[in-house]
C-alpha positions, 0 to 999 in steps of 0.5 A: 313788650319785655325782652330776655337776651341770651349770649352763646358763642359771642351771639345774641339771641332774642327769644321773640326774634328766634320764634319768628325765624322758626316760623319764617323757616316754614313760610315756603311750605305755608302757601299750600296750607289753610289759614288754620293749618298755618296758625297751628304750625306757628303755634308749634314753632313758638312752642319749640322756641319757648323750649329752646329759651327754657334750655338756654336759661337753664345753662345760663341763668345770668342771661337776664337783660339789666334793662328788664330785670326790674319787670322780669322774674329773676333767675338765680342759680341758687333756686330750686329746680321748682322755682326755676321752672316757675320763672321760665313759665313766667318768662314765656308768658310775658315774652311770647304770643300765644294763639291758643284762643284763636285756633280751636283744638278741633275744627268743628266741621262735619260733612255727612250725607247719603246717596244712592244709584246704580244701573238697571235695565228692563225686559223691554226697554227702560224699567219703570217703578211701580207703587214703591210706597206699597210694594217696597223699594228693592229693585223698584227705584231707579233714581239717584237721590242725595243729601249732603250735610255741612255742619260747622260749629262756630262758637263753643265756650262756658257750656254754650255752642252755636253751629250752622247747618246746610243740607243740599239734597236732590236727584241725579238722573241715572238714565242720561250721561248729562245730568244738568240740573233742571233736566231729566229729573236732575235737581238740587236745593237747600232743604236745610239752612239753619243755626242751632244753639246749646246751652242758651236756655236757662235751666236746661243746659243740654237743650237745643234751640234752633232757628232757620229752615229746618225739617225736624227729624221725621220717622221713615217706613224705610222699606216703603220709602215714605215718612210715617211722621213728617214735618213741614220743611220751610222755615221755622223756630224750635226746641229740642231735647228739653228734659221732662220726666224721664223723656225729652220734648221737641217743640217746633213752630213751622211755616209752610206756604201753598199754591192754593188751586182753583177747582177747575183751572189749577194753573189759577192759584193764589199764594197761601200762608200756613203754619204748624205746631208740632210737638213730640215727647220722645224716649220715654222708658217703658221696660228694658229696651222699650221706649214710647214716643207721643207725637202731635201736629196741628197745621192752619191757614193764615188767610190773606185777603186775596185768600179770603176772596178766593175762598169765598167764591165757588171757584176754590175749595174751603181751606180746613185746618188738620191735625194729627196724633200718634204714638209709637213703641220702639223695642231694641233687642240686645243683638241689635234687632228692633221692632217698632209699632205705630198708631196715627189718627188724622183728619181732613187733608192729613187723612186724605194723604194716608190713602196715597198708593205711591207715597203716604206721607201725612201732608197738609198739601198735595204734590208740589206745595199745592193745597186743594181738595174738598175736606169735610172733617173726615178722619183716618187711622193707620197701624204701622209696624216695622223692624228686623230680627235674627233667626237660626243663631243669627245665620238669617235675618228678616226685615219687615214693613206692614201698614193697615189704614182706613179712612171715611169721607175724605178727598180722593187725590188720585181719582180727584173725587169727594167723599171717598172711603178707603181701606188698604193693606201694605206688606213687605218682607225681606228674608236673607241668609247671612253668608258672612259680615260681608255677604247676604242673599235673599228676596224682598216680597211685597203685596198690597190691596186698596179699595176706594169707595166713592158714591157706593163704587168700589175702585181697587188697586193691587199689585205684587213684587218678588226681588231676588238679590245678593248684597255686598255689605260691611255689617249684618244689619238690613235696616241700620247698616250702610254701605250696601251694593245689591245685585238683583232681578225683579218681577212686578205685576199690577193686578188691579189698577182702577185707582192710578190707571197705571201700566208698563210699556205697551199697556202691560201689567207686568215687568222684569228688571235687572240691575246693580244699586249702591246705597250709602250713608256717612255720619 
């Protein structure tokens, strides 16, 4: 390495040694710093040494070491200021190391998440949830769900990026002081573990390619706490944001394996592999603030010899492929409000899950990774709408969710019977008075009715809920702003329970509950 020597007050100072001395001067504090912080600190100290070198060279231009004069640009008192500055810059490049490429300008790390939880009690003992997926969430959920997302960019250069993504989610009991995982509904899982890239697809610089365990974005009916459009969440590979016309396309190939259950003994199961092709055409502009999304997915079993043997026996149900098609219009308004309306059509097990009262996710299996049921190419459709709107000069707001569904010749997962026809209606409204940006008072009113018909016999389930609440907020939106703290009292009543056979404590059909709940997400 070349060296430049400066003499001041009879002492010799080598700039590289000076940089080291400056770096060592902060060593006592460096023990408490991360490696990245130490590197940033060192870079600052090196920059200080460079600045000092330039000052000394400007005061004493003749200080160029004769040993290096033949390889080092010459400082001459007759040079112009611009020439002198250029020489100083070249000296700095030759004699002082730089860590710019080793230390990123920003870390590329983000930590995002969600959780909810709080205190609640019932009129007689612990409160119980009933038909959340049909009656609404306020005053009707008592779990402590959470999502913790860790994202780290590991490469960024020449328009290309690679990042690692991890999501931990689960539930933490709100009823026990001990929240050990595996006890009292407390658990933790890695639901996301994948790599995402950008800029690697030729001709599509903004498109993203991902590989790993990843549930591609779902569409949630927020007030009912289930997914209007849900993707499998096991390992997969896919593309996002592929430009097509004025919209963009997402394509995913996803794996989802199941316990293939015996008809009479559910503990007797066979491992079954399945795969899903999921295609979405999103963000298609229609009009001012109005966009369209088209969705489709097809799921099929990849049968092993053991699955073939089981299926050919009379002890197991036949396995049927399933598909679902959907379209959704999203209207965004200038005041921040919005309305969505969706239409979906599905067959076989996807359609059977439309009839679930507590949650109507369009899943291929049922329950926890289980596949069973007599599916005979039956079908179902549903119309869903949700949104929120302001009234009276934005002094009031109302959120809503309505779902009408109907199906024919399906398997009834709740009554565990074949050849079921059903009709259902779910309606939830949540009007509130906006006191200011930080306070709202209102009610959530929910009602549902469903009839399952099997062998000309009708099985009916219906109920209603009324929740009075006051919330501490940070913005006026109900569905699009968090954090939120809710103080509430709720009355729940099950009017008919032919399908779920549900009852509250002591066989009662109604319940009062009181509580305080916090809900938070951060991005």
